[in-house]
Backbone as a printed PyTorch tensor [residue, N CA C, xyz], in Angstrom:
tensor([[[144.2110,  11.8070,  92.2730],
         [144.9870,  12.9640,  92.6670],
         [144.4490,  13.5070,  93.9980]],

        [[145.3270,  13.8910,  94.8620],
         [144.9790,  14.3650,  96.1910],
         [144.6710,  15.8500,  96.1660]],

        [[143.5760,  16.2400,  96.8140],
         [143.2400,  17.6600,  96.8690],
         [144.0210,  18.3380,  97.9800]],

        [[143.9960,  19.6520,  97.9620],
         [144.6920,  20.4190,  98.9890],
         [144.1180,  20.1300, 100.3680]],

        [[142.7980,  19.9880, 100.4710],
         [142.1650,  19.6940, 101.7570],
         [142.6390,  18.3470, 102.2910]],

        [[142.7490,  17.3500, 101.4070],
         [143.2280,  16.0360, 101.8370],
         [144.6780,  16.1270, 102.2940]],

        [[145.4950,  16.8770, 101.5770],
         [146.8960,  17.0580, 101.9620],
         [146.9920,  17.7310, 103.3260]],

        [[146.1650,  18.7420, 103.5340],
         [146.1570,  19.4490, 104.8070],
         [145.7160,  18.5290, 105.9290]],

        [[144.6880,  17.7290, 105.6870],
         [144.2240,  16.7910, 106.7050],
         [145.3100,  15.7880, 107.0660]],

        [[146.0250,  15.2870, 106.0700],
         [147.1160,  14.3500, 106.3300],
         [148.2260,  15.0210, 107.1230]],

        [[148.5500,  16.2560, 106.7650],
         [149.5890,  16.9920, 107.4840],
         [149.1570,  17.2230, 108.9250]],

        [[147.8870,  17.5860, 109.1230],
         [147.3790,  17.7930, 110.4770],
         [147.4250,  16.5040, 111.2750]],

        [[147.0480,  15.3940, 110.6570],
         [147.0770,  14.1080, 111.3510],
         [148.5110,  13.7150, 111.7050]],

        [[149.4430,  13.9690, 110.8000],
         [150.8570,  13.6920, 111.0960],
         [151.3350,  14.5480, 112.2600]],

        [[150.9240,  15.8150, 112.2840],
         [151.3030,  16.7140, 113.3730],
         [150.7160,  16.2220, 114.6970]],

        [[149.4490,  15.8300, 114.6880],
         [148.8030,  15.3200, 115.8970],
         [149.5000,  14.0490, 116.3680]],

        [[149.7980,  13.1560, 115.4460],
         [150.4750,  11.9060, 115.8000],
         [151.8300,  12.1950, 116.4440]],

        [[152.5700,  13.1360, 115.8810],
         [153.8840,  13.4830, 116.4130],
         [153.7590,  14.1000, 117.8090]],

        [[152.8150,  15.0190, 117.9690],
         [152.6060,  15.6390, 119.2790],
         [152.1880,  14.5990, 120.3210]],

        [[151.3170,  13.6930, 119.9380],
         [150.8780,  12.6460, 120.8720],
         [152.0670,  11.7780, 121.2850]],

        [[152.9340,  11.4830, 120.3330],
         [154.1380,  10.6980, 120.6280],
         [155.0390,  11.4440, 121.6190]],

        [[155.2210,  12.7450, 121.4060],
         [156.0520,  13.5310, 122.3200],
         [155.4470,  13.5710, 123.7220]],

        [[154.1210,  13.6880, 123.8070],
         [153.4580,  13.6540, 125.1110],
         [153.6950,  12.3080, 125.8020]],

        [[153.5880,  11.2470, 125.0320],
         [153.8090,   9.8990, 125.5660],
         [155.2310,   9.7660, 126.1060]],

        [[156.2070,  10.2400, 125.3540],
         [157.5970,  10.2030, 125.8160],
         [157.7760,  11.0340, 127.0810]],

        [[157.1990,  12.2330, 127.0600],
         [157.3400,  13.1490, 128.1880],
         [156.7740,  12.5470, 129.4800]],

        [[155.7300,  11.7490, 129.3540],
         [155.0950,  11.1420, 130.5270],
         [155.7250,   9.8090, 130.9180]],

        [[156.8120,   9.4490, 130.2760],
         [157.4990,   8.2180, 130.6480],
         [156.9880,   6.9730, 129.9460]],

        [[156.3600,   7.1270, 128.8100],
         [155.8780,   6.0320, 127.9680],
         [154.8790,   5.1170, 128.6790]],

        [[153.8470,   5.7040, 129.3000],
         [152.8740,   4.8820, 130.0220],
         [151.9720,   4.0780, 129.0770]],

        [[151.6000,   2.8940, 129.5040],
         [150.6460,   2.0740, 128.7490],
         [149.2350,   2.5960, 128.9930]],

        [[148.3750,   2.4420, 127.9960],
         [146.9640,   2.7550, 128.1550],
         [146.5890,   4.2180, 128.1140]],

        [[147.4740,   5.0870, 127.6720],
         [147.1770,   6.5220, 127.6470],
         [147.1250,   7.0860, 126.2220]],

        [[147.1220,   6.2110, 125.2270],
         [147.1660,   6.6670, 123.8340],
         [146.0200,   7.6190, 123.5010]],

        [[144.8020,   7.2790, 123.9190],
         [143.6580,   8.1510, 123.6210],
         [143.8100,   9.5170, 124.2770]],

        [[144.2750,   9.5290, 125.5290],
         [144.4820,  10.8090, 126.2180],
         [145.4940,  11.6680, 125.4800]],

        [[146.6060,  11.0580, 125.0780],
         [147.6440,  11.8040, 124.3670],
         [147.1290,  12.2960, 123.0130]],

        [[146.3770,  11.4650, 122.3210],
         [145.8300,  11.8520, 121.0210],
         [144.9040,  13.0550, 121.1760]],

        [[144.0190,  13.0000, 122.1680],
         [143.0650,  14.0930, 122.3670],
         [143.7680,  15.3850, 122.7860]],

        [[144.7710,  15.2700, 123.6380],
         [145.5510,  16.4590, 124.0320],
         [146.2380,  17.0580, 122.8140]],

        [[146.8650,  16.2160, 122.0170],
         [147.5960,  16.6860, 120.8390],
         [146.6460,  17.3090, 119.8250]],

        [[145.4830,  16.7100, 119.6390],
         [144.5090,  17.2500, 118.6940],
         [144.0110,  18.6140, 119.1650]],

        [[143.7580,  18.7480, 120.4650],
         [143.3150,  20.0300, 121.0110],
         [144.3460,  21.1140, 120.7370]],

        [[145.6030,  20.8030, 120.9820],
         [146.6720,  21.7790, 120.7540],
         [146.7340,  22.1530, 119.2740]],

        [[146.6670,  21.1620, 118.4060],
         [146.7380,  21.4320, 116.9640],
         [145.5480,  22.2750, 116.5040]],

        [[144.3700,  21.9700, 117.0360],
         [143.1740,  22.6870, 116.6090],
         [143.1340,  24.1170, 117.1220]],

        [[143.6770,  24.3630, 118.2740],
         [143.6350,  25.7160, 118.8370],
         [144.8420,  26.5430, 118.4270]],

        [[145.7810,  25.9070, 117.7420],
         [146.9740,  26.5880, 117.2390],
         [147.7990,  27.2270, 118.3550]],

        [[147.7050,  26.6620, 119.5440],
         [148.4780,  27.1680, 120.6710],
         [149.6410,  26.2270, 120.9670]],

        [[150.1800,  25.6920, 119.9130],
         [151.2460,  24.7050, 120.0650],
         [152.4890,  25.3340, 120.6840]],

        [[153.0150,  24.6370, 121.6480],
         [154.2620,  25.0370, 122.2860],
         [155.2480,  23.9090, 122.0570]],

        [[156.4260,  24.2030, 121.5160],
         [157.4010,  23.1360, 121.2880],
         [157.7120,  22.4010, 122.5910]],

        [[157.8300,  21.1080, 122.4730],
         [158.1240,  20.2700, 123.6300],
         [159.5300,  19.7170, 123.4710]],

        [[160.3710,  19.9780, 124.4570],
         [161.7160,  19.4130, 124.4490],
         [161.6480,  18.0520, 125.1230]],

        [[162.1560,  17.0520, 124.4400],
         [162.1030,  15.6990, 124.9750],
         [163.5080,  15.1460, 125.0540]],

        [[163.8280,  14.5850, 126.1950],
         [165.0860,  13.8960, 126.3710],
         [164.7780,  12.4170, 126.5000]],

        [[165.3450,  11.6220, 125.6170],
         [165.1250,  10.1840, 125.6560],
         [166.1370,   9.5750, 126.5960]],

        [[165.6510,   8.8850, 127.6640],
         [166.5820,   8.2590, 128.6010],
         [167.4640,   7.2180, 127.9170]],

        [[168.6700,   7.0330, 128.4260],
         [169.5670,   6.0230, 127.8570],
         [168.8750,   4.6770, 127.9170]],

        [[169.0900,   3.8990, 126.8770],
         [168.4910,   2.5660, 126.8110],
         [167.0930,   2.5620, 126.2410]],

        [[166.4940,   3.7340, 126.0600],
         [165.1390,   3.8260, 125.5120],
         [165.1560,   4.1530, 124.0220]],

        [[166.2520,   4.6930, 123.5380],
         [166.3440,   5.0620, 122.1180],
         [166.4200,   3.8110, 121.2680]],

        [[165.7480,   3.8700, 120.1300],
         [165.7640,   2.7250, 119.2180],
         [166.2700,   3.1480, 117.8790]]])
């Protein structure tokens, strides 16, 4: 059975992963920047200063 702390950690990791993905999209999907995006997203999640990011997916990039 999963504890509340484990559930929270998973939710936080999902949030960080999503934020990192949005940063990657916003920067034009550059190669080799995954760690930078992860660290930026984690910082935002940890400081609770999250600002919603509007992302527009260019035509031909949507899957």
